[in-house]
DRENMIGU-709498 format. One line per field, with one value per residue (C-alpha): residue number from 1; residue in one letter; chain; x, y, z. Coordinates in nm, 4 decimals. Layout:
nr	[NUM/...];
rest	[A/...];
kette	[A/...];
c1	[X/...];
c2	[Y/...];
c3	[Z/...];
REM end
This chain:
nr	[1/2/3/4/5/6/7/8/9/10/11/12/13/14/15/16/17/18/19/20/21/22/23/24/25/26/27/28/29/30/31/32/33/34/35/36/37/38/39/40/41/42/43/44/45/46/47/48/49/50/51/52/53/54/55/56/57/58/59/60/61/62/63/64/65/66/67/68/69/70/71/72/73/74/75/76/77/78/79/80/81/82/83/84/85/86/87/88/89/90/91/92/93/94/95/96/97/98/99/100/101/102/103/104/105/106/107/108/109/110/111/112/113/114/115/116/117/118/119/120/121/122/123/124/125/126/127/128/129/130/131/132/133/134/135/136/137/138/139/140/141/142/143/144/145/146/147/148/149/150/151/152/153/154/155/156/157/158/159/160/161/162/163/164/165/166/167/168/169/170/171/172/173/174/175/176/177/178/179/180/181/182/183/184/185/186/187/188/189/190/191/192/193/194/195/196/197/198/199/200/201/202/203/204/205/206/207/208/209/210/211/212/213/214/215/216/217/218/219/220/221/222/223/224/225/226/227/228/229/230/231/232/233/234/235/236/237/238/239/240/241/242/243/244/245/246/247/248/249/250/251/252/253/254/255/256/257/258/259/260/261/262/263/264/265/266/267/268/269/270/271/272/273/274/275/276/277/278/279/280/281/282/283/284/285/286/287/288/289/290/291/292/293/294/295/296/297/298/299/300/301/302/303/304/305/306/307/308/309/310/311/312/313/314/315/316/317/318/319/320/321/322/323/324/325/326/327/328/329/330/331/332/333/334/335/336/337/338/339/340/341/342/343/344/345/346/347/348/349/350/351/352/353/354/355/356/357/358/359/360/361/362/363/364/365/366/367/368/369/370/371/372/373/374/375/376/377/378/379/380/381/382/383/384/385/386/387/388/389/390/391/392/393/394/395/396/397/398/399/400/401/402/403/404/405/406/407/408/409/410/411/412/413/414/415/416/417/418/419/420/421/422/423/424/425/426/427/428/429/430/431/432/433/434/435/436/437/438/439/440/441/442/443/444/445/446/447/448/449/450/451/452/453/454/455/456/457/458/459/460/461/462/463/464/465/466/467/468/469/470/471/472/473/474/475/476/477/478/479/480/481/482/483];
rest	[X/X/X/X/X/X/X/X/X/X/X/X/X/X/X/X/X/X/X/X/X/X/X/X/X/X/X/X/X/X/X/X/X/X/X/X/X/X/X/X/X/X/X/X/X/X/X/X/X/X/X/X/X/X/X/X/X/X/X/X/X/X/X/X/X/X/X/X/X/X/X/X/X/X/X/X/X/X/X/X/X/X/X/X/X/X/X/X/X/X/X/X/X/X/X/X/X/X/X/X/X/X/X/X/X/X/X/X/X/X/X/X/X/X/X/X/X/X/X/X/X/X/X/X/X/X/X/X/X/X/X/X/X/X/X/X/X/X/X/X/X/X/X/X/X/X/X/X/X/X/X/X/X/X/X/X/X/X/X/X/X/X/X/X/X/X/X/X/X/X/X/X/X/X/X/X/X/X/X/X/X/X/X/X/X/X/X/X/X/X/X/X/X/X/X/X/X/X/X/X/X/X/X/X/X/X/X/X/X/X/X/X/X/X/X/X/X/X/X/X/X/X/X/X/X/X/X/X/X/X/X/X/X/X/X/X/X/X/X/X/X/X/X/X/X/X/X/X/X/X/X/X/X/X/X/X/X/X/X/X/X/X/X/X/X/X/X/X/X/X/X/X/X/X/X/X/X/X/X/X/X/X/X/X/X/X/X/X/X/X/X/X/X/X/X/X/X/X/X/X/X/X/X/X/X/X/X/X/X/X/X/X/X/X/X/X/X/X/X/X/X/X/X/X/X/X/X/X/X/X/X/X/X/X/X/X/X/X/X/X/X/X/X/X/X/X/X/X/X/X/X/X/X/X/X/X/X/X/X/X/X/X/X/X/X/X/X/X/X/X/X/X/X/X/X/X/X/X/X/X/X/X/X/X/X/X/X/X/X/X/X/X/X/X/X/X/X/X/X/X/X/X/X/X/X/X/X/X/X/X/X/X/X/X/X/X/X/X/X/X/X/X/X/X/X/X/X/X/X/X/X/X/X/X/X/X/X/X/X/X/X/X/X/X/X/X/X/X/X/X/X/X/X/X/X/X/X/X/X/X/X/X/X/X/X/X/X/X/X/X/X/X/X/X/X/X/X/X/X/X/X/X/X];
kette	[A/A/A/A/A/A/A/A/A/A/A/A/A/A/A/A/A/A/A/A/A/A/A/A/A/A/A/A/A/A/A/A/A/A/A/A/A/A/A/A/A/A/A/A/A/A/A/A/A/A/A/A/A/A/A/A/A/A/A/A/A/A/A/A/A/A/A/A/A/A/A/A/A/A/A/A/A/A/A/A/A/A/A/A/A/A/A/A/A/A/A/A/A/A/A/A/A/A/A/A/A/A/A/A/A/A/A/A/A/A/A/A/A/A/A/A/A/A/A/A/A/A/A/A/A/A/A/A/A/A/A/A/A/A/A/A/A/A/A/A/A/A/A/A/A/A/A/A/A/A/A/A/A/A/A/A/A/A/A/A/A/A/A/A/A/A/A/A/A/A/A/A/A/A/A/A/A/A/A/A/A/A/A/A/A/A/A/A/A/A/A/A/A/A/A/A/A/A/A/A/A/A/A/A/A/A/A/A/A/A/A/A/A/A/A/A/A/A/A/A/A/A/A/A/A/A/A/A/A/A/A/A/A/A/A/A/A/A/A/A/A/A/A/A/A/A/A/A/A/A/A/A/A/A/A/A/A/A/A/A/A/A/A/A/A/A/A/A/A/A/A/A/A/A/A/A/A/A/A/A/A/A/A/A/A/A/A/A/A/A/A/A/A/A/A/A/A/A/A/A/A/A/A/A/A/A/A/A/A/A/A/A/A/A/A/A/A/A/A/A/A/A/A/A/A/A/A/A/A/A/A/A/A/A/A/A/A/A/A/A/A/A/A/A/A/A/A/A/A/A/A/A/A/A/A/A/A/A/A/A/A/A/A/A/A/A/A/A/A/A/A/A/A/A/A/A/A/A/A/A/A/A/A/A/A/A/A/A/A/A/A/A/A/A/A/A/A/A/A/A/A/A/A/A/A/A/A/A/A/A/A/A/A/A/A/A/A/A/A/A/A/A/A/A/A/A/A/A/A/A/A/A/A/A/A/A/A/A/A/A/A/A/A/A/A/A/A/A/A/A/A/A/A/A/A/A/A/A/A/A/A/A/A/A/A/A/A/A/A/A/A/A/A/A/A/A/A/A/A/A/A/A/A];
c1	[-4.9207/-5.0643/-4.8409/-5.0334/-4.9352/-5.0606/-5.0941/-5.1237/-5.1760/-5.0979/-5.4711/-5.7864/-5.7394/-5.7150/-5.3494/-5.2593/-5.5020/-5.6088/-5.2964/-5.0737/-5.3372/-5.3601/-4.9798/-4.9851/-5.2666/-5.0600/-4.8180/-5.0948/-5.0558/-5.3281/-5.3055/-5.5101/-5.6008/-5.7112/-6.0877/-6.2276/-6.3395/-5.9754/-5.8488/-5.8455/-6.1244/-5.9935/-5.9017/-6.0265/-5.7274/-5.7379/-5.7521/-5.3846/-5.4664/-5.6950/-5.4435/-5.1638/-5.3863/-5.4799/-5.1200/-4.9840/-5.2596/-5.3014/-5.1363/-4.9225/-4.5970/-4.4845/-4.6161/-4.6017/-4.6575/-4.6976/-4.5427/-4.7484/-5.0667/-4.9446/-4.7966/-5.0430/-5.3451/-5.2650/-5.0807/-5.2875/-5.2796/-4.8973/-4.9237/-5.2082/-5.2406/-5.0471/-4.8890/-4.5504/-4.2359/-4.2874/-4.6458/-4.5557/-4.2520/-4.4634/-4.7028/-4.4165/-4.2852/-4.5788/-4.3903/-4.1681/-4.4714/-4.5441/-4.4896/-4.3492/-4.0854/-4.1862/-4.1233/-4.2053/-4.2283/-4.1853/-4.2214/-4.0527/-4.3223/-4.4076/-4.4435/-4.6749/-4.6879/-5.0623/-5.3139/-5.5304/-5.5600/-5.7558/-5.4590/-5.2605/-5.2921/-5.5680/-5.3247/-5.2172/-5.4989/-5.3795/-5.0182/-4.9176/-4.7375/-4.5521/-4.4437/-4.3277/-4.1087/-3.9880/-3.8891/-3.6788/-3.5287/-3.4166/-3.2692/-3.0723/-2.9404/-2.8339/-2.6524/-2.4575/-2.6540/-2.7783/-3.1590/-3.3616/-3.5350/-3.6149/-3.8014/-4.1763/-4.3974/-4.5524/-4.7126/-4.4815/-4.7276/-4.7684/-4.3924/-4.3291/-4.5902/-4.4668/-4.1072/-4.1990/-4.3971/-4.1101/-3.8623/-4.0869/-4.1375/-3.7677/-3.6803/-3.9209/-3.7720/-3.4360/-3.6063/-3.7354/-3.3753/-3.2975/-3.5746/-3.4088/-3.0669/-3.1887/-3.3667/-3.7271/-3.7692/-3.6504/-3.6507/-3.7385/-3.8463/-3.8055/-4.0149/-4.1008/-4.3665/-4.4135/-4.0464/-3.8424/-3.4757/-3.4828/-3.6926/-3.6736/-3.8030/-3.5064/-3.2644/-3.4135/-3.4135/-3.0424/-2.9674/-3.1483/-2.9575/-2.6356/-2.7334/-2.8311/-2.4911/-2.3107/-2.5008/-2.4164/-2.7440/-2.8768/-3.2197/-3.3028/-3.4294/-3.4491/-3.6339/-3.9147/-4.2644/-4.5229/-4.8556/-4.6967/-4.4530/-4.6514/-4.6979/-4.3192/-4.2717/-4.5267/-4.3171/-4.0049/-4.1736/-4.2953/-3.9426/-3.8439/-3.4913/-3.4142/-3.3831/-3.5517/-3.3071/-3.4153/-3.2509/-3.3462/-3.4305/-3.5339/-3.5445/-3.4930/-3.2492/-3.2742/-3.1076/-3.4283/-3.5917/-3.9656/-4.2082/-4.2572/-3.9233/-3.5668/-3.3467/-3.3013/-3.5621/-3.2958/-3.2040/-3.5723/-3.5942/-3.2927/-3.4391/-3.7727/-3.6035/-3.4156/-3.7347/-3.8947/-3.6014/-3.4829/-3.1560/-3.0585/-2.8545/-2.7032/-2.7192/-2.9227/-3.2160/-3.5457/-3.7423/-3.6772/-3.8083/-3.8903/-3.9093/-4.0974/-3.9029/-4.0607/-4.1368/-4.0373/-4.3296/-4.4665/-4.7991/-4.9850/-5.2956/-5.4510/-5.4035/-5.2729/-5.3571/-5.1589/-5.3432/-5.1407/-4.8324/-4.5459/-4.6568/-4.3061/-4.1526/-4.4369/-4.3961/-4.0235/-4.1003/-4.3645/-4.1149/-3.8604/-4.1211/-4.2064/-3.8397/-3.7876/-4.0984/-3.9865/-3.6592/-3.8578/-3.8127/-4.0601/-4.1366/-4.2659/-4.3558/-4.3216/-4.5046/-4.3492/-4.4115/-4.6386/-4.7375/-5.0824/-5.1746/-5.0644/-4.9349/-5.2287/-4.9993/-4.7951/-5.0919/-5.2479/-4.9177/-4.8889/-5.2518/-5.2012/-4.9118/-5.1171/-4.8811/-5.0964/-5.1935/-4.8416/-4.6854/-4.5581/-4.6612/-4.7739/-4.8235/-4.8639/-5.0156/-4.9299/-4.5533/-4.2682/-4.1945/-4.5530/-4.5458/-4.2072/-4.2645/-4.5968/-4.4589/-4.1589/-4.3697/-4.6134/-4.3266/-4.1602/-4.4900/-4.5137/-4.1589/-4.1874/-4.5159/-4.3755/-4.0707/-4.2849/-4.5555/-4.8177/-4.8585/-5.2265/-5.2791/-5.6347/-5.5165/-5.2282/-5.4630/-5.7047/-5.4240/-5.2794/-5.6214/-5.6856/-5.3772/-5.4650/-5.8260/-5.7320/-5.4116/-5.5157/-5.8939/-5.9686/-5.6747/-5.6041/-5.9475/-6.2370/-6.1236/-6.0808/-6.4343/-6.5712/-6.3893/-6.5148/-6.8690/-6.8259/-6.6547/-6.3634/-6.0768/-5.7703/-5.5529/-5.7698/-5.9362/-6.3069/-6.5938/-6.8316/-7.0924/-7.2187/-7.4919/-7.3820/-7.4733/-7.1106/-7.0243/-7.2662/-7.1114/-6.7661/-6.8949/-7.0461/-6.7260/-6.5006/-6.7298/-6.7204/-6.3404/-6.2029/-5.8657/-5.7441/-5.6577/-5.8859/-6.2106/-6.4256/-6.3439/-6.5477/-6.5516/-6.8221/-6.8973/-6.7339/-6.6960/-6.4891/-6.3381/-6.2482/-6.5480/-6.3226/-6.2201/-5.8469/-5.8687/-6.1284/-6.2129/-6.3872/-6.4248/-6.3105/-6.5373/-6.5761/-6.8467/-6.9304/-6.9110/-6.6516/-6.2978];
c2	[-2.6778/-2.3706/-2.0634/-1.7599/-1.4045/-1.0752/-0.8267/-0.4486/-0.3396/-0.0034/0.0466/-0.1463/-0.1810/-0.5377/-0.4952/-0.4089/-0.6123/-0.9101/-0.9881/-1.0641/-1.3051/-1.4759/-1.5086/-1.6674/-1.9058/-2.0480/-2.1860/-2.2923/-1.9951/-1.7659/-1.3911/-1.2099/-0.8408/-0.5794/-0.5241/-0.3520/-0.0574/0.0116/0.0202/0.3326/0.4029/0.5996/0.9428/0.8611/0.7523/0.4262/0.4075/0.3796/0.3099/0.0210/-0.1157/-0.1096/-0.2781/-0.5520/-0.6032/-0.6442/-0.8866/-1.1134/-1.4554/-1.5124/-1.6616/-1.3358/-0.9853/-0.7944/-0.4247/-0.1197/0.1497/0.4217/0.2571/0.2060/0.5560/0.7730/0.5566/0.4609/0.5452/0.8515/0.9664/0.9627/1.2338/1.4352/1.4210/1.6705/1.4119/1.4967/1.2831/1.2368/1.1174/0.8656/0.7264/0.6911/0.4687/0.2712/0.2053/-0.0363/-0.2736/-0.3649/-0.5318/-0.7617/-1.1231/-1.2386/-1.1334/-0.8079/-0.7463/-0.3909/-0.1612/0.2152/0.4340/0.7356/0.9951/1.0378/1.3623/1.2695/1.4842/1.5371/1.7987/1.5235/1.5625/1.2431/1.0763/1.3910/1.7091/1.9373/2.1826/1.9179/2.0539/2.2750/2.2790/1.9113/1.9597/2.2620/2.0658/1.7808/2.0218/2.1901/1.8487/1.7782/2.1298/2.0903/1.7454/1.8646/2.1633/1.9531/1.7131/1.9978/1.9692/2.2687/2.2824/2.2656/2.5958/2.8424/2.6911/2.6881/2.9420/2.7657/2.9669/2.9980/2.8332/2.5343/2.4980/2.5224/2.2592/2.0278/2.0469/2.0118/1.6958/1.5496/1.6296/1.4667/1.1543/1.1231/1.1573/0.8736/0.6572/0.6941/0.6107/0.2880/0.1959/0.2589/0.0206/-0.2471/-0.1703/-0.1945/-0.5251/-0.4040/-0.5135/-0.8403/-0.7066/-0.3838/-0.2933/0.0685/0.1432/0.4294/0.4630/0.7195/0.8143/0.9687/1.0106/1.3570/1.4278/1.4459/1.0903/0.9658/1.1725/1.0430/0.6845/0.7112/0.8600/0.5646/0.3239/0.4824/0.4331/0.0753/0.0050/0.1764/-0.0339/-0.3427/-0.5073/-0.7572/-0.7498/-0.4226/-0.4039/-0.0627/-0.0620/0.0944/-0.0235/0.0328/-0.1484/-0.4943/-0.4501/-0.6360/-0.9252/-0.9328/-0.9488/-1.2284/-1.4204/-1.3509/-1.5055/-1.8053/-1.8848/-1.9505/-1.8195/-2.0605/-1.8284/-1.9158/-1.8642/-1.6731/-1.6370/-1.3183/-1.3883/-1.1583/-1.1243/-0.7469/-0.5054/-0.5156/-0.1743/0.0015/0.2211/0.1703/0.4631/0.5940/0.4465/0.5676/0.2642/-0.0085/-0.2807/-0.5416/-0.3449/-0.3246/-0.7023/-0.7625/-0.5339/-0.7130/-1.0524/-0.9332/-0.7894/-1.1345/-1.2917/-1.4568/-1.4403/-1.3773/-1.6621/-1.7422/-2.1205/-2.3725/-2.1356/-2.2537/-2.0131/-1.8382/-1.4806/-1.3753/-0.9969/-0.8518/-0.5251/-0.1775/-0.0929/0.2757/0.3987/0.6283/0.4445/0.3816/0.1639/0.3995/0.7379/0.6840/0.3325/0.2215/0.1474/-0.1739/-0.3367/-0.5224/-0.8799/-0.9892/-0.8827/-1.0550/-1.3761/-1.3814/-1.3681/-1.6408/-1.8593/-1.8117/-1.9109/-2.2214/-2.3247/-2.2813/-2.4822/-2.7549/-2.7701/-2.8401/-2.4937/-2.3039/-1.9781/-1.6489/-1.3808/-1.0119/-0.8278/-0.4794/-0.3931/-0.1007/0.0463/0.0054/-0.3130/-0.6284/-0.6420/-0.8124/-0.9407/-1.1296/-1.2784/-1.3864/-1.5368/-1.7349/-1.8453/-1.9640/-2.1799/-2.3236/-2.1840/-1.9645/-2.2291/-2.3758/-2.0586/-2.0416/-1.6754/-1.3905/-1.0189/-0.7129/-0.4292/-0.0675/-0.0040/-0.2409/-0.2593/-0.3633/-0.6207/-0.7760/-0.7821/-0.9607/-1.2215/-1.2913/-1.3119/-1.5562/-1.7728/-1.7748/-1.8878/-2.1752/-2.2967/-2.2500/-2.4405/-2.7229/-2.7493/-2.7607/-2.9856/-2.7138/-2.5964/-2.5338/-2.5874/-2.4397/-2.1234/-2.0956/-2.1396/-1.8767/-1.6256/-1.6897/-1.6398/-1.3274/-1.1576/-1.2487/-1.1326/-0.8066/-0.7141/-0.8327/-0.8607/-0.5445/-0.3072/-0.3522/-0.4501/-0.3401/-0.0305/0.1953/0.1154/0.1875/0.5210/0.6130/0.5279/0.7577/1.0349/1.0249/1.2738/1.0544/1.2789/1.2396/0.9701/0.9390/0.8634/0.5704/0.5489/0.2121/0.0764/0.2658/0.0713/0.0677/-0.1720/-0.4258/-0.3773/-0.4425/-0.7575/-0.8907/-0.8257/-0.9937/-1.2927/-1.3399/-1.3506/-1.6829/-1.7944/-2.1335/-2.3640/-2.1985/-2.3689/-2.4326/-2.0973/-1.7828/-1.4184/-1.3004/-1.0161/-0.7372/-0.4053/-0.0869/-0.0638/0.3067/0.3985/0.4708/0.2729/0.2626/-0.0653/-0.3433/-0.6145/-0.9446/-1.2996/-1.6128/-1.9099/-2.2645/-2.2822/-2.3570/-2.1327/-1.8677/-1.8952];
c3	[0.3954/0.2201/0.2165/0.3440/0.2499/0.3903/0.1038/0.1346/-0.2293/-0.3887/-0.4358/-0.5149/-0.8925/-1.0305/-1.1336/-0.7745/-0.5632/-0.7791/-0.9848/-0.6799/-0.5473/-0.8866/-0.8992/-0.5567/-0.6503/-0.9393/-0.6783/-0.4403/-0.2039/-0.0740/-0.0226/0.2411/0.2008/0.4555/0.4914/0.1795/0.3919/0.4843/0.1263/-0.0933/-0.3372/-0.6373/-0.4883/-0.1373/0.0747/0.2617/0.6407/0.7380/1.1038/1.0142/0.7628/1.0215/1.2839/1.0383/0.9237/1.2763/1.3790/1.0748/1.0852/0.7775/0.6540/0.4888/0.4254/0.0961/0.1615/-0.0604/0.1574/-0.0151/0.1111/0.4666/0.4816/0.2877/0.2145/-0.1457/-0.4642/-0.5559/-0.1937/-0.2043/-0.4722/-0.3223/0.0578/0.2745/0.5069/0.6584/0.6662/1.0401/0.9972/0.7267/0.9057/1.2191/1.0248/0.8747/1.2261/1.2663/1.0363/1.3284/1.4868/1.1923/1.2947/0.9606/0.7067/0.5326/0.1618/0.0542/-0.2452/-0.2587/-0.5666/-0.7199/-0.7861/-1.1514/-1.3521/-1.6414/-1.9531/-1.9284/-1.8163/-1.6610/-1.2830/-1.2133/-1.0399/-0.9581/-0.7501/-0.8762/-1.0317/-1.2843/-1.4955/-1.6633/-1.5362/-1.5857/-1.9202/-1.7806/-1.4727/-1.6961/-1.8939/-1.5744/-1.4384/-1.7490/-1.7365/-1.3746/-1.4383/-1.7424/-1.5515/-1.2513/-1.4870/-1.6480/-1.9720/-2.1651/-2.1206/-2.4398/-2.3665/-2.0930/-1.7985/-1.8597/-1.6905/-1.3920/-1.1084/-0.8068/-0.5666/-0.8007/-0.8512/-0.4759/-0.3875/-0.6640/-0.5404/-0.1725/-0.2455/-0.4459/-0.1696/0.0900/-0.1184/-0.2053/0.1629/0.2347/-0.0422/0.1318/0.4618/0.3037/0.2212/0.5865/0.6917/0.4814/0.6258/0.9870/0.9282/0.9381/0.5756/0.4262/0.0697/-0.1089/-0.4613/-0.5718/-0.8783/-1.1085/-1.3756/-1.6519/-1.6622/-1.9427/-2.0266/-1.8680/-1.5619/-1.1844/-1.1481/-1.3513/-1.1440/-0.8181/-0.9428/-1.0211/-0.6799/-0.5236/-0.7480/-0.6240/-0.2607/-0.3383/-0.4935/-0.2055/0.0467/-0.1583/-0.0575/-0.3101/-0.1475/-0.3256/-0.6849/-0.8533/-1.1865/-1.3918/-1.3022/-1.0311/-1.0492/-1.0873/-0.7976/-0.5312/-0.7752/-0.8192/-0.4434/-0.4126/-0.6666/-0.4595/-0.1551/-0.3563/-0.4742/-0.1143/-0.1585/-0.4437/-0.7455/-1.0730/-1.3619/-1.6751/-2.0114/-2.1958/-2.5599/-2.8431/-3.2194/-3.1986/-3.0332/-2.6545/-2.6226/-2.7262/-2.4631/-2.4295/-2.4056/-2.0488/-1.9401/-1.9019/-1.9670/-2.2310/-2.2214/-2.1371/-1.8249/-1.7318/-1.7740/-1.5512/-1.2859/-1.2926/-1.2733/-0.9637/-0.8110/-0.8357/-0.6506/-0.9713/-1.1650/-1.5258/-1.6731/-2.0110/-1.9772/-1.7841/-1.7422/-1.5955/-1.8161/-2.1468/-2.1232/-2.4807/-2.5094/-2.8056/-2.8222/-2.8557/-3.2177/-3.1795/-3.3907/-3.1198/-3.1140/-2.7883/-2.7586/-2.5020/-2.6693/-3.0262/-3.1484/-3.4535/-3.7756/-3.7975/-3.6468/-3.8133/-3.8941/-3.9958/-3.6647/-3.4782/-3.6769/-3.6014/-3.2293/-3.2626/-3.4504/-3.1715/-2.9126/-3.1156/-3.1380/-2.7652/-2.6827/-2.9234/-2.7268/-2.4106/-2.2619/-2.0465/-2.2291/-2.0872/-2.3418/-2.2538/-2.5319/-2.5253/-2.8905/-2.8057/-2.4688/-2.3127/-2.4941/-2.6727/-3.0276/-3.2018/-3.4762/-3.2170/-3.0312/-3.3594/-3.4808/-3.1574/-3.1940/-3.5530/-3.4368/-3.1494/-2.8841/-2.6592/-2.4033/-2.4037/-2.2642/-1.9080/-1.8969/-2.1202/-2.0578/-2.2775/-2.0752/-1.9933/-1.9722/-2.0517/-1.6788/-1.6007/-1.8799/-1.8027/-1.4273/-1.4714/-1.7117/-1.4886/-1.1705/-1.3315/-1.4573/-1.1138/-0.9598/-1.2099/-1.1423/-0.7657/-0.7591/-0.9699/-0.7446/-0.4294/-0.5709/-0.5194/-0.8810/-0.9646/-1.3419/-1.3502/-1.1699/-1.4173/-1.7137/-1.5827/-1.5299/-1.8747/-2.0294/-1.8219/-1.9562/-2.3138/-2.2777/-2.1072/-2.2896/-2.6366/-2.6304/-2.4362/-2.4672/-2.8372/-2.9716/-2.7556/-2.5648/-2.8683/-2.9853/-2.6383/-2.6223/-2.9697/-2.8606/-2.5593/-2.7571/-2.5099/-2.5280/-2.6012/-2.3813/-2.0704/-1.8655/-1.9327/-1.6924/-1.7341/-1.4555/-1.3358/-1.5598/-1.8713/-2.1906/-2.3080/-2.0238/-2.1678/-2.5110/-2.3671/-2.1933/-2.5148/-2.7101/-2.4521/-2.4122/-2.7892/-2.8040/-2.9305/-2.7920/-2.9192/-2.6327/-2.3796/-2.4694/-2.1627/-2.0020/-2.0494/-1.9456/-1.7071/-1.4658/-1.6669/-1.4811/-1.4943/-1.1438/-1.1604/-1.3774/-1.6741/-1.9805/-1.9088/-1.7156/-1.7020/-1.4498/-1.5145/-1.3904/-1.5720/-1.5170/-1.6381/-1.9031/-2.2591/-2.5631/-2.6422/-2.5093];
REM end
């Protein structure tokens, strides 16, 4: 019998709407989404009334719900729309009418160090960097630390709106914990993206961690990451309450803190394992999670691509993967060497050794939390499907190839050339209208990518879902030629 999930994604981007379905498909499950007209479209909020009506009427075995979408209309809407606590909680009350277990995610609002307002309130341009510094200043002061400098000059009306929105969203994060405590939710993931050691998001995340520990409820996972959270919850459902065990392996120090995060990468990994309903184990693990640790060079494939990465470090990781596979282990690779893309030296080292198509999972995109959560979720789906006899090898192969094409082929090879062609400002999102010639150039480059072990599959239907180069969407089809 096919497991059916109802999925309310954070928004319509592939990482939020397509990835959870692909995770489910690996284990033979299907995920249903609300009508496209009800979902958000970039800055346009989704229709919360229509989403709630769909969610309470659809027949499913479990529901995976992004609370920002049900409450505000999407991730961007949770940062921009003037909804009140009462309005959002009223929408969340519809969850009590869902006729299946509900697994939900809520997010701590980010404070990015950028003057780009594409995903933020309009005043982020030009006040985003000032608000980022103000956030760190307030956190340091509340922790009894001496602030680095005087608080930045931010207009009073901007500061007031910024703080009111944070207070509202933090109140609602606590409300989500209450929904778990009263039985409305079966599990909850609390995530945060674009964090730093000092900032209000970090303070709020720790307050929520404290409440989680006080409640003593193991159904809550608090960790860095956002876009991959619904995929993690899909994996939790797939496991059926029988945890998949992961060992955490590395050739580098796991106490390093990745860019855009506020805790050591090992702690991020443990949080993502918990979010997927899995457990960390030292012996008898079902999967070896190999973490390629952050290189600490300050490079970033989206805004400051490195001229080169460390081939020796990459080869050490590839050698570890080869040894684990030779021992008969399932291996998931979380490529956290640099943010916003794969380490090409690692992917190429794995390719030279003929290991790419032997992996249980691979990811190397955006933040370490996004990467680790995706790799763990994919691996859980493989094990759960194999246990249940529903594992779909072609779906697994397509997902493995997708991550390699997107994270390695696009993010670390093709995107920089496309942005150079457009003359994009590296500090801001660009705009690429439908039909622009650069989209055809991206399609040609991705279709020409050779990945050993994935012959017979090819990339088709390339598009830029948010009309910008930051993320790409494409289809993977059976065919001859490249890949």
